[in-house]
N, C-alpha and C positions, 0 to 999 in steps of 0.2 A: 373299654378296659376298666376294671374296677379300680378305685383309688387304693384298695387294699393291696393289689398286686404291685402297683407303682410304688406305694409306700414300702412294701416289703423289699423291693429291688433297690431302694434308696434313690429313686428318681424324683427329685424335688423341683427342678427348674420347670416353670409353667409351660414354656414353649416346647421343651422336650417332652413333657407329659402329653401335650396336645399331639405331638408327632407320633408317639407310641399309641395314643388313642386312635389315630388315623389308621395305623397298621392293624390294630385290633378290629376295627370295623371292616376292613378288607377281609380279614380272616373269617370273621363271623358271617359275612355276606357270601363269600365265594367258596370256602373250603369246609363244608359241613363235616366231613369225616375227620379232617385235620383238626378243625376247631374243637370238636367233641373230645378228641384224644388229648389236646393240650390242656384241657380243664383238669386233667389228672396230674399235671405237673405241680410241684410246689409253687406257691404264688410268686416267689421272687424270681423264678426262671421264666415265667410266662411272657413277660414283656419282650424279652430278647427273642424268643421263638416267634412271637407275632411280628416283630420287626423283620426277621428273616423272611417270613412268609409274605408280609406286606410288600417288601421290595420286589420279590420274585413275581408276585401277582401283578404289580404295577407294570413291570416290564413286559410280562406276558400279554397283558391287555393291550399294550401299545402294538405289539406284533399282530394280535388278532382283532384289531379294531375294525369290525365289519359294520357295526350298527351306524356309525357316522360315515361309512363308505369313504374313508380316506384312501389316498393312493399309496402305493408301495413307497414312493419317494417321500411322501409326507410321514409315513410311519418310520421310515429310516431316519429322517431328520429328527423326529421326536425321540427315537431311541438313542441317537447320537447325543442329543441334549441331556438325556438321562445319564448316559455314560460320562459326559463331562462333569455333570453334577456329582456323580459318584466319585470320580477321581478327586475332585475338589474337596468333597466331604470327608474322604478318608485320609487326607493329608494331616499331619500334625498341626493342630490349630486351624484346620480347614473348616469351611462353612458351606452350607447348601441351602437353597430356597425350597427344596423338595422335602416335605415332612417325612416321606418314607426313607429318604437318604439320611436325613438327620437322625432318625431312630436307628437305622442300620449302622451308621458310623459309631454311634454311642454303644450299641450292643457289641460291635466288633472290638472296640477298645476295652470294654468291661471284661470280655471273655477271651481276648487274645486270638480272635479268629483270623486266619491267614487271608489277607486281602486278595491273593491270587484266586481264591475260590469265587469271589464276586466278579472278577474280570473274566474268568473262564465262563461264568454264567452269561455274562453280557455277550461274549463271542458266540455262544450258542444261540442267543436271541437274534443276533444279527444274521446268522446263517438261515434262520427261519424265514427271513425276507427274500432269500434267493433260492434255497434248496427245497424241493417239493417231494423228493423221495430218496431212498437210500438203497443202493444196489445190493448190499450185503449186510448181514447182521454186524459184522466188524465195523463197517462204516457207520451204522446206526449207533453202535457203542461209542464211537468217537464223538458223535453229537451228544449222546446221553451223559458223557462225562461232564460236560458243561451245563447241561439242562437239568440233570437229576443227581448224578453221583456227588457233585460238589455240595448239593443241599444237605445230604447226609453228613458230609465232612464239616460243613458249617455248624451243624447241630451238635456235634460231639462235645465241643468245649462247654456248651450250655448244659447238656445232659449230665456230664461228668462220667468218669469211668473208674473202674476198680483195677484196671490193668493199664500199662502204658498206652497212651492214646494211639500210637502207631500200630499197635496190635489190634485195636478195635476198628481202625479206619477202613480196611477193606470190606468189612461187614456192613459198616454204615454206608459206604458208597454203594454196595450191592442193594441195600434196602431202598435207597433213593431210586436206583434203576428199576427195581421190582415194582415200586409204586408207579413209576412213569409207564412202564410196559403195560401195567393194569389199565392206566388211563388211555393208552393208545388203543387197547382192545375195546374198552368200553365206548370210546369216542370215535371209532373208525369211520362211522357215517358222517359225523359232524366235521371231522378233519377233511374228509373227501370233499365236502361242500366248500371248504376253504382252499381246495386245490392241492391238498397235501395227503400223502400216504406214508404213514410212519411204520407200517409193517414192512420188514425187509423184503425187497423184491425177489431175492433168491428163495426165500421161504414161500412166497406166493407162487413163483414159477414152478416150484416143486409139486404144487397141486394144480397146475395148469390155470392159474389165476393171474390176470393182469389188470391194469388200471381200467381198461375199457370194460371188462366184465364187472368190476366193482361198480363203475358208474352206471352200467345198464341195470344191475340189481338194485342199486339205490334209487334210480329214477322210476323203475317199474314196480318196486316193492316185491319182486319175485325172488324167491330163494333159489340157490344153486348149491348142489352138494359139494362142488369143488371149493366154493367159498367157505362152506361150513367146515370142511376138512382143514383149510388153511387157518381159520380162526381157532379151531381146536388145537392145531399145532402151536399156534401163538400162545394159547393158554398153557400148554405143556412147557414151552420154553420159559414162560414167566414163572411158573411154579418152581422150576429149577433154580431161578435167581433168588426166589424167596428162601429156598433151602440153603443157598450159599450165605444169605444174610442172617439166618436164624441164630447161629452160634454167637452173634454179637450181643444178643439180649443180656445174658448173664454178665457180660463185660461192662454193662452200664451201671452207674450208681443206682442202688436199690430204689431210691425214691423216684427215679426217672423210668424204671422198667415198666410200670403199669401203663404209662402213656404210650410208649413205643409198642408194647405188646398189643394194646387196644388198636392202635393204627394198623399193626400187622394183621390182626384178625379181621378187622373191618375191610381192609383192602383185599384180603383174601376172599372175603365174602362177595366182593364185586365179581371176582372170577367165578365163584359159585353161581351167582345170579346170571352171568353170561351163559354158562353151561346149562343151567336149569331152563333158561329161555330158548334153548335150542340153537345157540350161537347166532342169534338174530341181531347182533349188535350193529350191523350195517343199517338196520331199519328202525331200531328203537334202542334207547339208552337203558342198560340194565340198572336196576335200583335194588339196593339191599332193603328187605322189608323192615319197617319201623320196629316191629317186635324184636327182630334179631339185633338191630342196632341198640335197642334199650337193654337187652340181656347182656350184650358185650360191655356196654357202659357200666352197668351195675356190677359186673364182675371186676371191671377196672377199679371202681371206687372201693370195692372190698379189698383189692390188692394194695391200693394206696393206704388204706387204714392199717393193714398188716405191716406194710413197709415202715410207716411212721412209728408204730408201736415198737418194731424191731430196732429202729434207729434210736429211740429214746432209751431202750434198755440195753443196747449193745452198740456202742459207738464204733464206727468203722472209718478207715482211711480211704478216701477216694481222690481222684484227680479231676475236680470239676473245672480246672483252669483258674485263672485269676479271679479272686473274689470280687463281687460287684463293688464299685467305688461310688462315692457320692456324685451326684449330677454335676457335670461341668457347667460353668457359666455359659450364657448364650453365645458369647464370642470366644469361648475356649475350645479345647479339643472335644470333638463330638457335639459341639454346641450349634453347629450349622444345621439347616433344616434337612420295591416292593419287596405237584405235580403233577408248575403244574403239579404241585405236589399235595398230597394229603398223607412184633417179631416174636415166638410163642413157646 
């Protein structure tokens, strides 16, 4: 994270700056689409957004730790330790040894983010250790509330709104779900290798697809028209969630809109890439062409420039939540030490 962003946010405590820098590195390494979009935010808001992503990424990596081949029990114990660290770090005057928790607690205090969103997220991460499929879309939505919708709700106070926050909240939650459904479709093969199927089983059964057929297709590399139809139906479902999220864009503070619009367009482009690739997501990961990513980013930077010119010449009243406060001492509130996330 650049010193300019930390300075702009009023983060001066060296230990806290290191914690935010850790979250910045996680975002840069793991969330290319997300990280590109966050560069369009005003500098003072970027550290908080990276803290939110960094904590979520850290927890998600514990759940999906396959490279070290840890057991489910070991992952559960690591997740429990992170949860305890979170509870401690979020308490008034609390402290944590985890850099991602330290940064998260500070960001939550600065922007008045509801702590329930973090605990709902942790509940969803714990369920990933036990639940490997969802019988219905409604059941999947219950999981996605904690794993995705709350991410959008966490972001709202940082982004700021020009309407009461509760009016924008359903759209922000829908956008988090849309991004995660996009990831589920893109990563269907990788998730299957981890023993999980995130596409709702009732949708798959409607196209005569079951886990065994998915496994056979993944292992043999052979395509099946039933699977293609199910993935196309998942795309249609996901695009419907994007439509539900889209009205939330003009509810955001103007300086934040280019960031979220860029994320909206880039994640939608992943759906396009899946479709253009013949719905072969079970066999290969769909990738948005670099040229298209660059074009979307350039458009975003142009929108940022226009928003800043408009803000200078025409002051507006928004509700960005509590204004950033100076850094707390290392032993004070927030001084203790991560869609899957990455509208138009």
